[in-house]
C-alpha positions in Angstrom: -50.6 -23.0 -26.4 -52.2 -25.3 -23.7 -48.9 -24.9 -21.6 -49.0 -21.3 -22.1 -52.4 -20.6 -20.8 -51.6 -23.2 -17.4 -48.6 -21.0 -16.9 -50.8 -17.9 -17.3 -53.3 -19.2 -14.8 -50.9 -20.3 -12.0 -49.2 -16.9 -12.5 -52.6 -15.2 -12.0 -53.2 -17.4 -8.9 -49.8 -16.4 -7.4 -50.7 -12.6 -7.8 -53.8 -12.9 -6.5 -52.4 -14.1 -3.3 -49.3 -11.5 -3.2 -50.2 -8.5 -5.5 -52.2 -5.3 -4.5 -54.9 -3.6 -6.5 -52.7 -1.1 -7.9 -50.1 -4.1 -8.9 -53.1 -5.6 -10.4 -53.6 -3.1 -12.5 -50.0 -2.7 -13.7 -49.9 -6.5 -13.9 -53.0 -6.6 -16.4 -51.3 -4.0 -18.4 -48.4 -5.8 -18.7 -50.3 -8.8 -19.8 -51.9 -7.1 -22.8 -48.5 -5.9 -23.8 -47.0 -9.6 -23.6 -49.5 -10.5 -25.8 -49.1 -8.0 -28.4 -45.4 -9.3 -28.9 -45.7 -12.7 -30.1 -41.9 -12.7 -31.4 -40.5 -12.5 -27.9 -43.0 -14.9 -26.2 -40.8 -18.1 -27.0 -38.1 -17.0 -24.9 -39.5 -14.4 -22.7 -41.2 -15.6 -19.5 -44.0 -13.6 -18.2 -42.7 -12.0 -14.9 -44.1 -9.7 -12.4 -43.4 -6.1 -12.9 -43.2 -2.8 -10.6 -44.3 -2.9 -7.1 -45.9 -6.6 -7.6 -42.6 -8.0 -8.2 -41.4 -6.3 -4.9 -44.4 -7.5 -2.9 -43.7 -11.3 -4.3 -40.2 -11.6 -4.1 -39.5 -12.5 -0.3 -42.5 -14.9 -0.3 -41.3 -16.7 -3.3 -37.7 -16.9 -2.1 -38.7 -18.2 1.1 -41.4 -20.7 -0.2 -39.1 -22.4 -2.6 -35.9 -22.6 -0.3 -37.0 -26.1 1.2 -37.3 -27.3 -2.4 -33.8 -26.0 -3.3 -32.3 -27.5 0.1 -34.2 -31.1 -0.7 -32.8 -31.1 -4.1 -29.2 -30.4 -3.1 -29.6 -33.3 -0.7 -30.9 -35.3 -3.5 -28.0 -34.2 -6.0 -25.3 -34.8 -3.2 -26.9 -38.1 -2.1 -26.5 -39.2 -5.8 -22.9 -38.0 -5.5 -21.9 -40.4 -2.5 -23.4 -43.4 -4.6 -21.2 -42.4 -7.8 -18.2 -42.2 -5.5 -18.7 -45.5 -4.0 -19.4 -47.4 -7.5 -16.2 -46.0 -8.6 -14.1 -46.9 -5.6 -15.4 -50.8 -5.7 -14.9 -51.1 -9.4 -11.5 -49.7 -9.4 -10.1 -51.5 -6.5 -11.5 -54.7 -7.8 -10.2 -54.4 -10.9 -6.6 -53.7 -9.7 -6.5 -56.8 -7.5 -8.1 -59.1 -9.5 -5.3 -58.3 -12.6 -2.9 -60.6 -10.7 -4.4 -62.5 -8.6 -7.7 -63.9 -10.6 -6.7 -62.9 -14.2 -2.5 -63.6 -14.0 -1.4 -60.5 -15.1 2.1 -59.1 -14.5 2.7 -56.2 -16.2 1.5 -53.1 -14.0 0.7 -51.4 -17.3 -1.6 -54.0 -17.9 -3.1 -53.9 -14.1 -3.7 -50.4 -14.4 -5.1 -50.5 -18.5 -8.9 -50.2 -17.2 -7.6 -46.6 -16.6 -7.2 -45.8 -20.5 -11.1 -46.7 -21.7 -12.1 -45.2 -18.4 -10.5 -41.8 -18.7 -11.4 -41.7 -22.7 -14.8 -42.4 -22.3 -15.1 -40.0 -19.1 -13.5 -36.9 -21.1 -15.4 -37.5 -24.0 -18.5 -37.9 -22.2 -17.4 -34.7 -20.2 -17.3 -32.6 -23.4 -20.6 -34.0 -24.8 -22.5 -33.2 -21.4 -22.2 -29.6 -21.2 -24.1 -29.5 -24.3 -26.4 -32.1 -23.8 -27.1 -30.6 -20.0 -27.7 -27.3 -21.4 -30.1 -28.7 -24.1 -32.2 -31.3 -22.5 -31.5 -30.6 -18.9 -29.0 -31.7 -15.8 -32.2 -34.8 -15.1 -32.4 -36.2 -18.1 -28.4 -36.4 -18.4 -28.5 -37.9 -15.1 -30.8 -40.5 -15.7 -28.5 -41.5 -19.1 -25.7 -41.7 -17.0 -27.1 -44.2 -14.3 -28.4 -46.2 -17.3 -25.1 -46.5 -18.9 -23.4 -47.3 -15.6 -25.6 -50.5 -15.1 -23.6 -52.0 -17.9 -20.4 -51.9 -16.1 -20.8 -54.4 -13.2 -22.7 -56.8 -15.2 -19.4 -56.8 -17.7 -17.5 -57.2 -14.7 -19.3 -60.4 -13.6 -19.7 -62.0 -16.8 -15.4 -61.6 -17.3 -14.8 -64.3 -14.7 -16.9 -67.0 -17.2 -14.5 -66.2 -20.1 -11.9 -68.7 -20.3 -9.4 -66.5 -21.8 -8.9 -62.8 -21.8 -11.5 -62.4 -18.9 -9.1 -59.1 -17.8 -9.6 -57.6 -21.3 -13.8 -57.9 -20.5 -12.9 -56.3 -17.2 -11.1 -53.3 -19.1 -14.0 -53.1 -21.5 -16.3 -52.5 -18.7 -14.4 -49.2 -17.6 -15.5 -47.6 -20.6 -19.0 -47.4 -19.7 -17.9 -46.6 -15.9 -16.1 -43.7 -17.2 -19.0 -42.5 -19.6 -21.5 -42.9 -16.4 -19.2 -41.0 -14.1 -18.6 -38.4 -17.1 -22.3 -38.0 -17.4 -23.9 -38.1 -14.3 -20.9 -36.4 -12.2 -20.8 -33.4 -14.4 -24.4 -33.0 -14.2 -24.6 -33.1 -10.8 -21.9 -30.7 -10.1 -24.2 -28.0 -12.7 -27.0 -29.1 -10.8 -25.4 -27.9 -7.3 -24.0 -24.7 -9.1 -27.8 -24.2 -10.4 -29.1 -24.5 -7.1 -26.6 -22.6 -4.8 -26.3 -19.8 -7.2 -23.6 -17.8 -8.7 -21.8 -16.0 -5.8 -21.5 -19.7 -4.4 -20.0 -21.4 -7.2 -16.9 -22.5 -5.5 -19.2 -23.5 -2.4 -21.3 -26.0 -4.9 -18.6 -27.6 -6.4 -16.7 -28.1 -3.2 -19.6 -29.6 -1.6 -20.5 -32.0 -4.4 -16.6 -33.1 -4.7 -16.4 -33.5 -0.9 -19.4 -35.9 -1.0 -18.2 -37.9 -3.6 -14.5 -38.5 -2.8 -15.4 -39.0 0.9 -17.7 -41.7 -0.2 -14.7 -43.2 -2.2 -12.9 -43.1 1.2 -15.5 -45.0 3.2 -16.0 -47.4 0.5 -12.4 -48.4 0.3 -12.8 -50.0 4.0 -16.4 -51.4 2.3 -14.4 -52.8 -0.5 -11.7 -54.2 2.0 -14.3 -55.9 4.2 -15.6 -57.6 0.7 -12.3 -58.6 -0.2 -11.9 -60.8 3.4 -14.9 -62.2 3.4 -15.7 -63.1 -0.3 -12.2 -63.5 -1.7 -10.7 -67.1 -1.6 -7.3 -68.0 -2.7 -6.0 -71.8 -3.4 -3.2 -73.5 -5.3 -3.7 -74.4 -8.7 -0.4 -75.4 -9.7 1.5 -77.4 -7.5 4.8 -76.9 -9.5 6.3 -73.6 -8.1 9.3 -71.5 -9.6 12.0 -71.0 -7.1 11.1 -67.6 -6.8 7.4 -68.2 -5.8 9.0 -70.5 -3.2 11.3 -67.8 -2.3 8.6 -65.0 -1.8 6.2 -67.1 -0.1 8.3 -69.4 2.2 5.4 -70.7 4.3 3.9 -71.6 0.9 0.4 -70.6 1.7 -2.5 -69.4 -0.7 -5.3 -68.9 1.4 -6.3 -64.9 1.7 -5.4 -62.4 -0.9 -2.5 -61.2 1.3 -0.7 -64.5 0.8 -0.5 -64.0 -3.0 2.6 -62.7 -4.3 3.8 -61.5 -7.7 6.3 -64.4 -7.9 3.5 -67.0 -7.7 1.2 -65.1 -10.4 -0.8 -68.2 -11.9 0.0 -70.6 -9.5 -1.7 -68.9 -6.7 -5.1 -67.9 -7.7 -7.9 -65.9 -5.8 -11.7 -66.1 -6.9 -14.4 -63.7 -6.0 -13.3 -60.2 -7.0 -15.9 -59.9 -9.6 -18.9 -61.0 -7.3 -19.9 -59.5 -4.5 -18.1 -56.0 -5.3 -19.7 -56.0 -8.9 -23.0 -57.2 -7.2 -23.1 -54.1 -4.9 -22.2 -51.9 -7.7 -25.1 -53.2 -9.7 -27.4 -52.6 -7.1 -26.0 -49.3 -6.2 -26.6 -47.9 -10.0 -30.4 -49.5 -10.1 -30.9 -47.3 -6.9 -29.4 -44.3 -8.1 -31.1 -44.6 -11.5 -34.5 -44.8 -9.8 -34.0 -41.8 -7.5 -32.8 -40.1 -10.5 -36.0 -40.4 -12.4 -38.4 -40.1 -9.3 -36.7 -37.7 -7.0 -34.4 -35.3 -8.9 -35.8 -32.2 -10.5 -34.5 -30.0 -13.4 -32.6 -27.0 -12.1 -31.2 -25.8 -15.3 -34.8 -23.8 -16.0 -34.3 -21.8 -12.4 -30.9 -21.3 -13.3 -31.8 -19.3 -16.4 -34.5 -17.2 -14.9 -33.8 -17.1 -11.2 -35.3 -14.2 -8.7 -32.2 -11.8 -8.3 -30.3 -14.0 -10.1 -28.6 -15.6 -7.0 -30.1 -18.7 -5.9 -32.7 -21.4 -7.7 -36.2 -20.6 -7.5 -38.4 -21.5 -10.5 -41.8 -20.8 -9.3 -43.1 -20.6 -13.0 -43.3 -24.2 -14.5 -40.8 -23.9 -18.1 -43.1 -24.2 -21.1 -42.4 -26.3 -24.2 -40.2 -24.0 -25.8 -38.2 -24.3 -23.1 -38.2 -28.2 -23.1 -36.8 -27.8 -26.7 -33.9 -26.1 -25.7 -34.6 -22.5 -26.4 -32.8 -20.4 -24.1 -33.4 -16.6 -23.1 -31.1 -14.3 -21.9 -32.1 -11.2 -19.9 -30.0 -8.2 -21.1 -31.7 -5.3 -18.9 -30.8 -4.1 -15.4 -34.2 -4.8 -14.2 -37.8 -6.0 -14.3 -39.0 -3.0 -16.2 -40.7 -4.1 -19.4 -40.1 -1.7 -22.3 -42.8 0.7 -23.8 -44.3 -2.0 -25.7 -44.4 -3.7 -22.6 -42.4 -6.5 -23.5 -39.2 -7.5 -21.2 -35.6 -7.1 -23.2 -34.6 -10.6 -23.7 -32.1 -11.8 -26.3 -31.8 -15.4 -27.8 -28.2 -17.0 -26.5 -25.9 -18.1 -29.1 -25.4 -21.9 -29.4 -22.0 -22.8 -29.6 -21.0 -26.0 -31.8 -18.2 -28.6 -29.4 -15.3 -27.2 -32.0 -16.0 -23.5 -31.0 -16.3 -24.5 -27.3 -13.2 -26.5 -27.7 -11.0 -23.7 -29.3 -12.5 -21.1 -27.0 -11.5 -23.0 -23.5 -8.7 -24.7 -24.3 -6.9 -22.0 -26.4 -8.4 -18.7 -27.3 -8.9 -17.6 -23.7 -5.4 -17.8 -21.9 -7.3 -18.0 -18.3 -9.5 -21.2 -19.3 -6.4 -22.6 -21.0 -4.2 -22.9 -18.3 -6.9 -24.3 -16.1 -7.3 -27.3 -18.6 -3.5 -27.9 -18.2 -4.0 -27.6 -14.3 -7.3 -29.7 -14.2 -5.4 -32.5 -17.0 -2.4 -32.4 -14.0 -4.6 -33.0 -11.2 -6.1 -36.1 -12.4 -2.7 -37.1 -13.9 -1.6 -37.2 -10.2 -4.9 -39.1 -9.1 -4.3 -41.6 -11.5 -0.9 -42.2 -9.8 -2.7 -42.5 -6.4 -5.4 -45.0 -8.0 -3.3 -47.1 -10.2 0.6 -47.0 -10.0 1.0 -46.4 -6.2 -1.7 -48.7 -5.3 0.1 -51.5 -7.3 3.5 -50.4 -6.2 2.3 -50.8 -2.4 0.9 -54.2 -2.6 2.1 -56.2 -5.2 5.9 -54.9 -4.8 6.5 -53.2 -1.3 4.4 -56.2 -0.5 2.1 -54.1 1.7 -1.3 -55.9 2.8 -4.4 -55.2 1.5 -5.7 -53.4 4.9 -2.7 -51.1 4.4 -3.0 -50.3 1.0 -6.9 -49.9 1.7 -6.1 -47.4 4.7 -3.3 -45.0 2.6 -5.7 -45.3 -0.5 -8.6 -44.2 2.0 -6.4 -41.4 3.5 -5.8 -40.0 -0.3 -9.5 -39.9 -0.9 -10.8 -38.9 2.5 -8.3 -35.5 2.5 -9.2 -35.0 -1.0 -12.9 -35.0 -0.3 -12.7 -33.3 3.1 -10.2 -30.2 1.9 -12.6 -29.5 -1.1 -15.5 -27.9 0.5 -13.1 -25.4 2.5 -11.1 -24.8 -0.6 -14.1 -24.0 -2.4 -15.4 -21.5 0.2 -12.3 -19.9 0.7 -11.7 -19.2 -2.9 -15.3 -17.8 -2.8 -13.4 -15.0 -0.8 -9.6 -14.8 -1.7 -9.8 -15.9 -5.4 -8.9 -19.2 -7.4 -5.3 -18.6 -8.1 -3.5 -19.0 -5.2 -5.4 -22.2 -3.7 -4.9 -23.9 -7.4 -1.0 -23.0 -7.6 -0.5 -24.1 -3.9 -2.2 -27.3 -4.9 -0.4 -28.4 -7.6 3.2 -27.5 -6.3 2.5 -29.3 -2.9 1.2 -32.0 -5.1 4.7 -32.4 -6.6 6.1 -32.6 -3.1 4.0 -35.0 -1.8 4.8 -37.5 -4.3 8.9 -36.9 -3.9 8.2 -37.7 -0.1 6.5 -40.9 -1.1 9.4 -41.9 -4.2 12.5 -41.2 -1.7 10.7 -42.1 1.7 9.3 -45.5 0.3 11.1 -46.2 -2.6 14.5 -46.8 -4.1 14.7 -50.2 -1.4 15.1 -47.8 1.7 18.4 -46.3 0.7 16.9 -42.8 1.6 14.9 -44.1 4.6 16.5 -43.4 8.1 16.2 -46.2 11.0 15.2 -49.1 8.8 17.2 -51.6 10.1 15.3 -55.0 9.1 13.1 -55.9 7.1 9.9 -55.5 9.3 11.1 -51.8 10.4 11.4 -51.3 6.4 7.8 -52.1 5.7 6.5 -50.1 8.7 8.4 -46.9 7.8 7.3 -47.5 4.0 3.9 -47.7 5.0 3.9 -44.8 7.4 5.6 -42.6 4.7 3.0 -43.7 2.0 0.2 -42.7 4.1 1.8 -39.4 5.0 2.1 -38.7 1.6 -1.0 -39.7 0.8 -2.6 -37.6 3.3 -0.5 -34.7 2.0 -1.2 -35.6 -1.7 -5.0 -35.7 -0.7 -5.2 -32.3 0.9 -3.3 -30.5 -1.9 -5.7 -32.1 -5.0 -8.6 -31.0 -2.7 -7.2 -27.5 -2.4 -7.1 -27.6 -6.7 -9.5 -29.8 -7.4 -13.2 -27.7 -6.6 -11.8 -24.6 -8.0 -11.3 -26.0 -11.5 -15.1 -25.9 -12.1 -15.4 -22.8 -10.4 -12.7 -21.1 -12.4 -13.7 -22.5 -15.5 -17.3 -21.2 -15.2 -16.0 -17.8 -14.1 -14.1 -17.2 -17.6 -17.4 -18.3 -19.5 -18.5 -15.8 -21.4 -22.1 -15.6 -19.8 -24.5 -18.0 -18.0 -25.2 -19.9 -21.4 -22.0 -21.2 -21.7 -21.3 -22.5 -18.1 -22.0 -26.0 -19.0 -20.0 -26.1 -22.0 -17.1 -24.5 -20.6 -17.4 -26.7 -17.6 -17.3 -29.6 -20.2 -14.4 -29.1 -21.9 -12.2 -28.4 -18.6 -13.6 -31.5 -17.2 -12.5 -33.2 -20.5 -9.0 -32.3 -20.2 -9.0 -33.0 -16.5 -10.6 -36.6 -17.1 -8.0 -37.0 -20.0 -5.1 -36.8 -17.1 -6.3 -40.3 -16.0 -5.2 -41.9 -19.3 -1.6 -40.9 -18.4 -1.8 -43.8 -15.8 -0.9 -46.4 -18.1 2.0 -44.7 -20.3 3.2 -44.2 -16.5 3.0 -47.4 -15.4 5.0 -48.7 -18.6 7.7 -46.4 -17.8 7.7 -48.0 -14.6 7.6 -51.8 -15.6 10.7 -50.3 -18.3 12.7 -48.6 -15.9 11.4 -48.3 -12.0 8.4 -46.7 -10.1 10.5 -44.2 -9.0 11.5 -43.1 -11.9 7.9 -42.4 -13.1 6.8 -40.7 -9.7 9.8 -38.1 -10.1 8.2 -37.4 -14.0 4.6 -36.8 -12.6 6.2 -34.5 -10.0 7.7 -32.3 -12.5 4.5 -32.1 -14.5 2.9 -31.3 -11.3 5.1 -28.6 -10.6 5.0 -27.3 -14.1 1.4 -27.0 -13.6 1.6 -24.8 -10.4 4.1 -22.4 -11.8 1.8 -22.0 -15.0 -1.3 -21.0 -13.0 0.9 -18.7 -10.8 1.8 -16.9 -13.8 -1.0 -16.8 -16.2 -4.0 -17.3 -14.3 -6.3 -13.9 -13.8 -8.8 -13.7 -10.9 -12.2 -13.1 -12.3 -14.6 -13.6 -9.1 -18.0 -13.0 -8.3 -19.1 -9.9 -6.5 -20.8 -10.4 -3.4 -22.4 -7.1 -3.9 -24.9 -9.3 -6.5 -23.6 -7.2 -9.2 -22.5 -9.8 -11.3 -19.2 -10.8 -13.2 -16.4 -8.0 -13.8 -15.0 -8.5 -17.5 -11.2 -8.8 -17.6 -8.8 -8.0 -20.3 -7.8 -11.2 -20.8 -11.2 -12.8 -21.6 -12.1 -12.9 -25.4 -15.7 -13.5 -25.7 -15.8 -12.5 -29.4 -19.6 -11.7 -30.4 -21.1 -13.3 -27.6 -23.3 -10.9 -26.0 -23.0 -10.4 -22.1 -25.7 -10.2 -19.7 -25.6 -7.5 -17.3 -27.2 -8.9 -14.1 -28.5 -6.7 -11.4 
């Protein structure tokens, strides 16, 4: 009751500044009617009606635009920090596997992707419901708190006498959980702030900032590796293969290391400097989330005009407990009894959300498949191609970091434009193009840099062959990043497009992101295929999977874009919302 009284007094102050005497009289009648209808007060906000609403709308929106912009800045800054944390941990794990922990198998070197994928996908499945029930801010704080554990385990791994890389692999479990909780909550916050007609822009902006940070931190990691990692011989007895692969018999820098000299040439420092910087970034992200990030889900539920994040009314205790109201009237008028027409939203279980999104609705089902394939190819770019380039094709660490950064930068740079374009032309064509283009880019890398140069033109000696392989891998990474960036932000936007209503946005997005991030796990069996046959065979297999996803999107997905006239979403025949009541937005 105290929270309600404070809320009412705050409203009276706002009305006294913005409303005419005639509007005050109408407001008094609405206030008395609102108090008489106790059964709807739990989820009905006391809003302005009639002329007073018209008088207040412009000043309210103008007054809160700076607040919304500031919160958007906080959200994307936290996303940038997430991208940096991910890149430092990923590259340090891949490079330390053979150089510091003497692992030889490609599958083992990328094995951290398995717990990372399982944790991140599971967190995405849960975060949708948690973000609706407890708010975006609390989930973000929880994610950063879990993320602190990952670099701590990484630093402990070097002190484990045997099985140290197992500890590194375990740390990816907490990294994935933190990434899933925090990044999904921040995507939802950006969507809340930007509004329903700019969902593509919101998700594109978030992903652009995150993956641009990933690209930049590839160079930061390279500087850390060159200055903080030292190598030396620990075994004077070297195999003939080691002598043949390292003719100068040097073991000073990480680039001197070859896979034939594993266990003899050991590099140390991968788990100190990068993990220390990662820990510092996690702590900063946690502090910023606690101090500066504000809750956006309340404004998303009761936004003025239904299109932007403005929340002039503080949420009361009932909202804090997760009670959600859905406006089902076409205006802000009160009914004859004086109460606004509101209905309680149906609460979905995990099983219901998973079934509805993954199977019952064919549009979200094909989006789930496309999302799975999108991160399947991302796992290839992050894991198998990185190991293949540095440990098998013998590219330098700097060259590996450059083409890795090219992929991440193009993936991030493309996403904001792709999201904005999809708001105009729809989701289907860009998604299908990105998936099919990704398959083509992997084939370019396979035949241009693989098969020992049999398909390479003009590579007459070893040096020219390496230069050609580097050029081809860089080009394919740029094209792969561009194509993935075209598809990536549209997955979230397409998922929200086909959600039954506003109160199922988070759960729908959580299921799609679950399938998307489960695609990371495919990097491990794919690397096992590469170990048993060849990397080229594994890349061709991924290309075929990507091609099938692009064709499926082109054939199955039906457009359902937001209407720029602010009428809201138009139901398509392919959607089956069941008994969920849909809101009619004005």
